[in-house]
KOLZAMI-81243 format. One record per residue: residue in one letter; y, x, z of N, C-alpha, C in turn. Coordinates in steps of 0.05 Angstrom, whole numbers, padded with zeros to 5 digits, always signed. Example, Ala and Ser with C-alpha at 12.3 -4.5 7.8 and 13.67 -1.06 7.14 Angstrom:
! residues 2
a-00114+00264+00156-00090+00246+00156-00066+00264+00156s-00045+00257+00142-00021+00273+00143+00001+00258+00157
***
This chain:
! residues 311
m-00024+00017+00000+00000+00000+00000+00025+00018+00000s+00044+00011-00017+00068+00027-00018+00085+00024+00007t+00097+00046+00016+00114+00046+00040+00143+00053+00032a+00149+00052+00006+00176+00060-00004+00198+00043+00010w+00191+00018+00017+00212+00001+00029+00220+00010+00057l+00203+00028+00069+00210+00037+00096+00232+00058+00096s+00237+00071+00073+00257+00092+00072+00285+00080+00065p+00306+00091+00076+00333+00083+00067+00337+00089+00038p+00357+00077+00025+00362+00084-00003+00374+00112-00005p+00369+00126-00027+00380+00153-00029+00411+00153-00027e+00421+00175-00017+00450+00178-00014+00463+00181-00041r+00484+00165-00046+00498+00165-00072+00525+00179-00070a+00538+00179-00047+00565+00189-00043+00564+00219-00036n+00584+00234-00046+00585+00262-00039+00601+00268-00014a+00617+00248-00004+00632+00251+00020+00643+00224+00029y+00648+00222+00054+00661+00198+00066+00687+00207+00079l+00709+00196+00069+00736+00206+00077+00752+00186+00092g+00766+00196+00112+00786+00179+00126+00813+00181+00111e+00832+00166+00122+00858+00166+00108+00875+00190+00116e+00871+00201+00140+00888+00222+00150+00880+00249+00137p+00898+00267+00133+00891+00294+00123+00876+00309+00144v+00857+00325+00136+00839+00340+00154+00842+00370+00150l+00848+00384+00171+00847+00414+00171+00820+00422+00182r+00804+00436+00166+00779+00447+00175+00783+00476+00181i+00776+00484+00205+00781+00511+00214+00756+00528+00206g+00761+00550+00192+00740+00567+00183+00728+00582+00206v+00701+00580+00209+00686+00594+00230+00667+00613+00216p+00668+00639+00223+00652+00659+00208+00623+00661+00218h+00614+00645+00238+00587+00647+00248+00573+00620+00247r+00547+00621+00249+00531+00596+00248+00528+00584+00276g+00537+00599+00297+00535+00589+00324+00552+00607+00342g+00547+00604+00368+00561+00622+00387+00587+00610+00398a+00603+00628+00409+00627+00620+00424+00647+00606+00407l+00651+00614+00382+00671+00601+00365+00663+00573+00358c+00638+00568+00351+00629+00541+00346+00631+00524+00371l+00625+00535+00394+00627+00520+00419+00656+00512+00424t+00674+00531+00419+00703+00525+00423+00711+00502+00404a+00703+00504+00379+00710+00483+00360+00699+00456+00369y+00674+00456+00378+00662+00431+00387+00677+00419+00411r+00683+00435+00430+00697+00425+00454+00725+00415+00448a+00738+00427+00428+00765+00419+00421+00766+00397+00400g+00743+00390+00390+00742+00369+00369+00753+00378+00342m+00750+00404+00336+00761+00414+00311+00741+00410+00288p+00749+00398+00266+00732+00399+00242+00729+00427+00232v+00705+00434+00223+00697+00462+00217+00689+00465+00188m+00695+00489+00178+00684+00498+00152+00668+00523+00158v+00643+00524+00149+00626+00547+00152+00614+00555+00125s+00611+00580+00121+00600+00590+00095+00570+00593+00096a+00557+00588+00073+00528+00592+00071+00521+00621+00078s+00538+00640+00074+00532+00668+00079+00528+00672+00109a+00538+00655+00127+00534+00658+00155+00505+00654+00163f+00489+00641+00146+00461+00635+00152+00442+00655+00137w+00453+00672+00120+00436+00688+00103+00427+00714+00118d+00401+00718+00119+00390+00743+00131+00384+00762+00108r+00399+00783+00105+00396+00801+00082+00369+00815+00083q+00360+00823+00106+00335+00837+00107+00311+00819+00101a+00311+00795+00113+00289+00776+00108+00292+00762+00081r+00316+00763+00069+00321+00750+00044+00316+00719+00046r+00327+00708+00066+00324+00679+00070+00346+00669+00088f+00351+00643+00087+00370+00630+00105+00356+00627+00133r+00372+00633+00154+00362+00630+00181+00374+00604+00193t+00357+00586+00200+00366+00561+00213+00349+00556+00238d+00336+00577+00248+00317+00573+00270+00330+00578+00298a+00356+00585+00298+00369+00590+00324+00399+00588+00321d+00412+00581+00343+00441+00582+00345+00456+00562+00328i+00443+00541+00318+00458+00522+00301+00462+00495+00314g+00452+00491+00338+00454+00465+00351+00482+00456+00355v+00499+00474+00365+00527+00467+00371+00542+00461+00344l+00537+00477+00324+00549+00472+00298+00542+00444+00288q+00517+00437+00290+00508+00411+00280+00520+00388+00295d+00530+00393+00320+00544+00373+00335+00573+00370+00327c+00583+00390+00311+00611+00389+00302+00612+00372+00276d+00637+00365+00269+00643+00354+00242+00647+00379+00225f+00625+00387+00210+00628+00412+00195+00620+00407+00166a+00633+00422+00149+00627+00423+00120+00616+00451+00113l+00601+00452+00092+00588+00477+00083+00599+00486+00057d+00609+00511+00057+00619+00524+00033+00597+00541+00021s+00596+00542-00006+00574+00555-00019+00576+00586-00019a+00598+00597-00009+00602+00626-00007+00606+00639-00034g+00618+00624-00053+00622+00635-00080+00639+00660-00080f+00661+00661-00065+00678+00684-00065+00664+00708-00053t+00650+00704-00030+00635+00726-00018+00613+00736-00036a+00599+00718-00050+00578+00727-00068+00590+00743-00091m+00613+00734-00101+00625+00749-00124+00634+00777-00115m+00645+00779-00092+00654+00805-00082+00630+00824-00077n+00608+00813-00066+00584+00829-00062+00572+00837-00089w+00572+00819-00108+00562+00826-00135+00578+00848-00147k+00604+00847-00143+00622+00868-00154+00616+00895-00141r+00609+00894-00115+00603+00919-00100+00575+00929-00104l+00556+00910-00105+00527+00918-00104+00513+00915-00130g+00525+00900-00149+00512+00896-00175+00494+00871-00175h+00476+00870-00194+00460+00846-00199+00444+00838-00174q+00445+00811-00170+00431+00800-00146+00407+00783-00156p+00388+00777-00138+00364+00763-00146+00366+00733-00148g+00389+00722-00141+00392+00693-00141+00407+00682-00165m+00422+00660-00160+00435+00645-00182+00453+00663-00199l+00448+00662-00225+00463+00676-00245+00466+00706-00240g+00448+00717-00223+00450+00745-00217+00473+00752-00199v+00487+00732-00188+00511+00737-00171+00505+00730-00142f+00491+00708-00137+00484+00700-00110+00458+00714-00102p+00455+00720-00076+00429+00731-00067+00408+00710-00063w+00415+00685-00063+00396+00663-00059+00394+00645-00083s+00372+00631-00085+00368+00612-00108+00382+00586-00102l+00385+00569-00123+00396+00542-00119+00378+00526-00101a+00351+00528-00104+00333+00514-00086+00337+00522-00057d+00340+00548-00052+00346+00558-00025+00371+00544-00014y+00392+00542-00030+00417+00531-00020+00415+00501-00015v+00402+00487-00033+00399+00458-00030+00381+00452-00006n+00361+00469-00001+00344+00465+00022+00360+00470+00048l+00378+00490+00048+00396+00495+00071+00412+00470+00077i+00424+00458+00056+00440+00434+00060+00423+00412+00072g+00398+00409+00062+00381+00388+00073+00374+00392+00102v+00371+00417+00110+00365+00423+00138+00389+00419+00156l+00413+00429+00147+00437+00428+00164+00449+00400+00165r+00448+00385+00143+00461+00359+00140+00490+00359+00148p+00507+00375+00134+00535+00376+00139+00549+00350+00130a+00574+00347+00139+00590+00324+00129+00591+00324+00099w+00594+00347+00087+00592+00351+00058+00587+00380+00053a+00577+00386+00029+00572+00413+00020+00582+00417-00008s+00594+00440-00013+00604+00445-00040+00583+00457-00058q+00586+00452-00083+00568+00464-00103+00572+00494-00104p+00552+00510-00113+00557+00538-00119+00577+00541-00142d+00596+00559-00139+00617+00563-00159+00623+00592-00163m+00638+00599-00184+00645+00626-00190+00676+00628-00190c+00686+00644-00171+00715+00646-00168+00728+00662-00190v+00754+00658-00194+00767+00671-00217+00794+00684-00208e+00796+00691-00182+00821+00706-00175+00824+00731-00192p+00849+00739-00198+00854+00761-00217+00839+00787-00210e+00834+00792-00184+00821+00817-00177+00791+00818-00185i+00780+00794-00191+00752+00793-00199+00748+00779-00226a+00769+00771-00239+00768+00759-00266+00793+00769-00281h+00790+00791-00296+00813+00806-00306+00826+00794-00331d+00812+00776-00345+00824+00765-00369+00815+00737-00374a+00826+00724-00394+00820+00696-00399+00791+00691-00407g+00779+00710-00421+00751+00707-00429+00733+00705-00404v+00737+00723-00385+00721+00722-00360+00726+00696-00345r+00751+00687-00343+00757+00662-00330+00742+00639-00343h+00744+00638-00369+00731+00615-00383+00701+00615-00379f+00689+00639-00380+00660+00640-00375+00653+00630-00348r+00668+00638-00328+00661+00630-00300+00667+00600-00296i+00687+00589-00309+00691+00560-00307+00668+00545-00319e+00658+00554-00342+00635+00541-00354+00609+00545-00337a+00607+00569-00325+00583+00574-00308+00584+00556-00284t+00608+00552-00273+00610+00534-00250+00601+00506-00257a+00609+00496-00280+00600+00469-00289+00570+00468-00293a+00559+00490-00304+00530+00491-00308+00515+00490-00281m+00526+00504-00261+00513+00504-00235+00515+00476-00222l+00537+00462-00227+00540+00435-00217+00518+00417-00229e+00515+00419-00255+00494+00402-00268+00466+00408-00257a+00461+00434-00253+00435+00442-00242+00432+00431-00213h+00453+00433-00198+00453+00423-00170+00448+00393-00169l+00462+00378-00186+00458+00349-00187+00429+00342-00196t+00419+00356-00215+00392+00352-00225+00371+00356-00202l+00375+00378-00187+00356+00384-00166+00358+00363-00143v+00382+00355-00136+00384+00335-00115+00372+00309-00123a+00377+00300-00148+00364+00276-00158+00334+00277-00158r+00323+00300-00165+00294+00304-00166+00283+00302-00138w+00296+00316-00119+00286+00316-00091+00290+00288-00078q+00311+00274-00085+00313+00246-00075+00290+00229-00085d+00283+00232-00110+00261+00217-00122+00234+00223-00107l+00233+00247-00096+00209+00255-00081+00210+00247-00052g+00232+00235-00043+00233+00225-00016+00255+00236+00001a+00270+00256-00008+00292+00268+00008+00317+00251+00006f+00316+00226+00016+00337+00207+00012+00364+00215+00025w+00362+00233+00045+00386+00241+00059+00403+00262+00044l+00391+00275+00024+00406+00295+00009+00429+00281-00007a+00453+00291-00005+00476+00280-00018+00483+00297-00042p+00496+00285-00062+00507+00302-00084+00529+00320-00073p+00533+00343-00085+00552+00362-00074+00581+00354-00081v+00599+00367-00067+00627+00367-00074+00631+00386-00097p+00638+00376-00121+00642+00394-00144+00667+00411-00139v+00667+00435-00150+00690+00453-00147+00702+00459-00174l+00728+00454-00176+00743+00462-00200+00753+00490-00197q+00750+00506-00218+00759+00533-00217+00780+00538-00238g+00796+00559-00234+00817+00566-00253+00838+00584-00240w+00856+00594-00256+00879+00608-00246+00904+00595-00256l+00905+00587-00282+00927+00572-00293+00922+00542-00292p+00942+00526-00293+00938+00497-00293+00918+00487-00314g+00920+00498-00338+00902+00489-00359+00873+00496-00354d+00868+00518-00339+00841+00524-00331+00829+00502-00315y+00844+00491-00296+00834+00470-00278+00828+00444-00294v+00845+00439-00313+00841+00415-00330+00814+00418-00345r+00810+00441-00357+00784+00446-00371+00761+00444-00351s+00764+00455-00327+00742+00453-00307+00737+00424-00300l+00758+00408-00297+00755+00380-00291+00740+00365-00313d+00746+00371-00338+00732+00358-00361+00703+00365-00360l+00696+00390-00355+00668+00399-00355+00654+00386-00331m+00667+00384-00308+00656+00372-00284+00649+00343-00290q+00667+00328-00303+00662+00300-00308+00639+00296-00328e+00637+00314-00347+00615+00313-00366+00588+00316-00351a+00587+00336-00333+00562+00340-00318+00556+00317-00300w+00576+00306-00287+00571+00284-00268+00562+00259-00282q+00574+00254-00305+00567+00229-00320+00537+00228-00327k+00525+00251-00331+00497+00252-00338+00479+00242-00315h+00491+00240-00291+00476+00232-00267+00488+00207-00255a+00503+00192-00271+00517+00168-00260+00497+00147-00250a+00473+00147-00260+00453+00128-00250+00444+00134-00222h+00446+00160-00214+00437+00169-00188+00460+00169-00167f+00484+00177-00176+00505+00183-00157+00531+00168-00164d+00546+00161-00143+00572+00150-00147+00591+00172-00157a+00613+00164-00169+00634+00183-00177+00643+00199-00152p+00649+00224-00155+00656+00240-00131+00680+00230-00116a+00677+00225-00091+00700+00218-00074+00717+00242-00067l+00704+00265-00066+00718+00290-00059+00712+00311-00080i+00733+00325-00089+00731+00347-00108+00745+00371-00097g+00731+00394-00097+00742+00419-00086+00759+00434-00107l+00780+00447-00097+00796+00465-00114+00792+00493-00104g+00780+00510-00122+00775+00537-00114+00796+00556-00124s+00794+00581-00116+00813+00603-00123+00841+00595-00114m+00843+00584-00090+00869+00576-00079+00881+00596-00059c+00863+00612-00047+00872+00627-00023+00890+00650-00029r+00891+00660-00054+00907+00683-00060+00931+00677-00078r+00941+00653-00076+00963+00645-00093+00986+00634-00076p+01011+00638-00085+01034+00627-00070+01035+00597-00072l+01052+00585-00056+01055+00556-00056+01071+00546-00079k+01094+00559-00086+01113+00547-00104+01119+00563-00129d+01102+00582-00136+01106+00596-00162+01104+00575-00184p+01123+00575-00203+01123+00554-00224+01100+00555-00243d+01087+00578-00245+01064+00581-00264+01037+00579-00250v+01033+00592-00227+01007+00593-00215+01007+00584-00186g+01029+00573-00176+01031+00564-00148+01013+00540-00143i+01006+00537-00118+00989+00514-00110+01002+00488-00118r+01028+00486-00114+01042+00461-00121+01041+00456-00151a+01044+00477-00167+01043+00474-00197+01015+00465-00206i+00994+00476-00193+00967+00467-00200+00963+00438-00193l+00971+00430-00169+00968+00402-00161+00984+00383-00178d+01008+00390-00184+01025+00372-00201+01013+00368-00228h+01000+00388-00239+00987+00387-00265+00961+00372-00264l+00946+00375-00242+00918+00366-00241+00915+00338-00229l+00930+00332-00208+00925+00307-00193+00927+00282-00210p+00947+00280-00228+00948+00256-00244+00924+00252-00262r+00909+00273-00267+00886+00271-00285+00859+00265-00270l+00860+00265-00244+00836+00260-00228+00827+00231-00232p+00801+00226-00228+00792+00198-00226+00807+00183-00204r+00812+00158-00208+00830+00143-00190+00821+00144-00161t+00795+00144-00156+00784+00143-00129+00780+00170-00117a+00785+00192-00131+00779+00219-00121+00803+00231-00106r+00796+00247-00086+00816+00263-00072+00805+00292-00072v+00822+00311-00063+00815+00339-00065+00814+00353-00038h+00797+00373-00037+00797+00393-00015+00806+00419-00026c+00826+00431-00013+00837+00457-00022+00824+00479-00005f+00809+00497-00018+00795+00518-00003+00814+00541+00004g+00813+00549+00029+00825+00575+00038+00855+00577+00036v+00870+00555+00042+00899+00557+00040+00911+00570+00064k+00935+00579+00062+00949+00592+00084+00967+00573+00098g+00975+00581+00122+00990+00563+00140+01016+00552+00127a+01029+00568+00111+01055+00559+00099+01051+00536+00081a+01028+00532+00069+01023+00510+00050+01014+00485+00064m+01004+00487+00088+00990+00464+00100+01007+00439+00104a+01031+00443+00115+01048+00420+00120+01055+00405+00095e+01060+00420+00073+01066+00406+00048+01041+00392+00036l+01018+00405+00038+00993+00393+00028+00987+00367+00043a+00992+00368+00069+00985+00345+00086+01001+00320+00078d+01023+00323+00064+01040+00300+00056+01033+00290+00029i+01012+00301+00016+01004+00292-00011+00980+00274-00008p+00982+00248-00014+00960+00229-00009+00934+00237-00021q+00934+00250-00045+00909+00256-00058+00896+00282-00047v+00909+00295-00028+00896+00318-00015+00883+00308+00011a+00857+00307+00011+00842+00297+00034+00839+00317+00056s+00837+00343+00048+00831+00364+00068+00837+00391+00057f+00837+00410+00075+00840+00439+00068+00828+00455+00091d+00821+00480+00086+00810+00497+00107+00823+00524+00106s+00820+00538+00128+00833+00564+00130+00819+00582+00151m+00818+00608+00144+00809+00628+00163+00832+00645+00173a+00857+00637+00167+00880+00653+00173+00882+00659+00203w+00872+00641+00220+00874+00645+00249+00859+00671+00257d+00836+00676+00244+00820+00699+00252+00833+00725+00244f+00845+00726+00221+00860+00750+00212+00883+00755+00232g+00897+00734+00239+00920+00737+00257+00910+00746+00284a+00887+00736+00294+00877+00744+00320+00870+00774+00320r+00858+00784+00299+00850+00812+00297+00874+00830+00296v+00895+00822+00280+00919+00838+00278+00933+00839+00306a+00934+00816+00319+00948+00816+00345+00934+00833+00365a+00907+00833+00365+00892+00850+00384+00897+00880+00377r+00897+00887+00351+00901+00914+00344+00929+00924+00353k+00949+00907+00349+00976+00915+00357+00979+00918+00387a+00963+00902+00402+00964+00904+00431+00946+00926+00442g+00931+00939+00424+00912+00959+00433+00890+00948+00450a+00883+00923+00444+00862+00909+00460+00839+00902+00441p+00815+00898+00453+00792+00891+00436+00795+00863+00426s+00785+00858+00402+00785+00831+00390+00760+00817+00400s+00759+00810+00425+00736+00798+00438+00733+00769+00429m+00709+00757+00434+00705+00729+00428+00724+00712+00444e+00729+00719+00468+00747+00704+00485+00775+00704+00473h+00784+00727+00464+00811+00729+00451+00811+00712+00425r+00790+00714+00409+00790+00700+00383+00788+00670+00388a+00773+00661+00408+00770+00633+00413+00797+00621+00422a+00812+00636+00439+00838+00627+00448+00857+00625+00424a+00856+00646+00407+00874+00646+00383+00867+00623+00365m+00842+00616+00362+00833+00594+00345+00844+00568+00356r+00842+00563+00382+00852+00538+00394+00882+00536+00390d+00897+00558+00395+00926+00557+00393+00935+00552+00364w+00922+00567+00345+00929+00564+00317+00924+00536+00307y+00901+00525+00314+00894+00498+00305+00914+00478+00316d+00921+00480+00341+00939+00461+00353+00967+00462+00340q+00975+00486+00331+01001+00489+00317+01000+00478+00288q+00977+00482+00275+00975+00476+00246+00964+00449+00238r+00949+00436+00255+00936+00412+00247+00956+00390+00240p+00950+00374+00220+00967+00352+00213+00969+00332+00236r+00993+00323+00242+00998+00307+00266+01005+00278+00259r+01015+00273+00235+01025+00246+00229+01004+00232+00212p+00993+00210+00222+00975+00195+00204+00990+00185+00180r+00976+00185+00157+00988+00174+00133+00989+00143+00134a+01006+00132+00119+01006+00104+00114+00980+00097+00099t+00974+00072+00096+00950+00064+00081+00949+00078+00054l+00927+00093+00050+00925+00109+00026+00929+00093+00001a+00917+00069+00000+00918+00053-00025+00947+00046-00031a+00963+00041-00010+00991+00035-00015+01006+00059-00026e+01000+00083-00015+01014+00107-00024+01007+00115-00052v+00981+00113-00058+00971+00122-00084+00978+00101-00105g+00975+00076-00097+00979+00054-00117+01007+00050-00124
***
C-alpha cells in the first residue's frame, strides 16, 4: 500500500520573507562562542559552507558544534568567493567546475542536513581582482546560471525520491557592470522556467560581487546596479545583497525590494581594534564587538506595508 500521502508536499518556495529589512551578521564558524552570542541576542546569521568543510577528510562536518547554529535564524552561503580565491591560489579543485573542493551533491546534502532558512546556489564571483576582463566575467556569469540549473535539477530529483524538505536555492546574479547583472537575470530566469512545475518563482534573489564596490559610483556603485536591475525583477521577487559594508546598509534598508543583506565588517573591525590596543583578539572581545556592531547597524524602522510601497 502506498504511503505517499503520509509525507508533506515538497517545498516549492526558496525563502519566506517578512516585510522588514533583515541584517544577517556573518559568522565565520559553524558553532562556538560567536554562534551562541548570535543566538542569545536574536541576531539573524549568515554562515559560509566553507565553515563546515574538513580539508583533510574532504567532506563536510556536521557531527559536532552545530546545535546552537541550527537554533538561530541562519542562511547558508555557498562560499563562492572563498572557493574562487582558493582556486586562484591552489589551482584545480576536485569539485564543481574544478573551482570548488566539494561536489554539488555534497553541497545539497549539507543543505538538507542543516535546514537553513535559505541557502544560496553555488556561484562564481567576478570582482576585478579575480575576473580581469569582460570575457572572463561573461564565462562566469554563464557558469553561475549552469550551476543553478544543475542545482534545481538535483533538488527536484531528490524531492521526487522523498526529500520533501529540500527547498530550491536562492539564485545568485553575478556581474560587475549593470548590464552584466541584467544578462545574469535573463539566464537565471531561463534556468528557473525549466523547473516551473516543481518550484514557485524565486521570492529571494541574491546579488553577488557586492562587497568590494562603492555605494554611489555612477558606473559600478551598489546604487547604480540596483537602479538598473530592480525594475527588471519579477514583481514578487526581492533581493539579498551579499557582503555589503556599513555605509551602505542604512540606504539599502530603505529600498522596499531589498529584503536583506549580510556583513562580516564587524569581525574585521574587531581584529583591527585589538591590534591597535595591543590586545589579543579573543572570542570574548569578538563577541562583544559583534553585539555592539549589530546593535548600531541593524535596521530599526519597520517598513510600511510592502505591497503599498512597491505597488
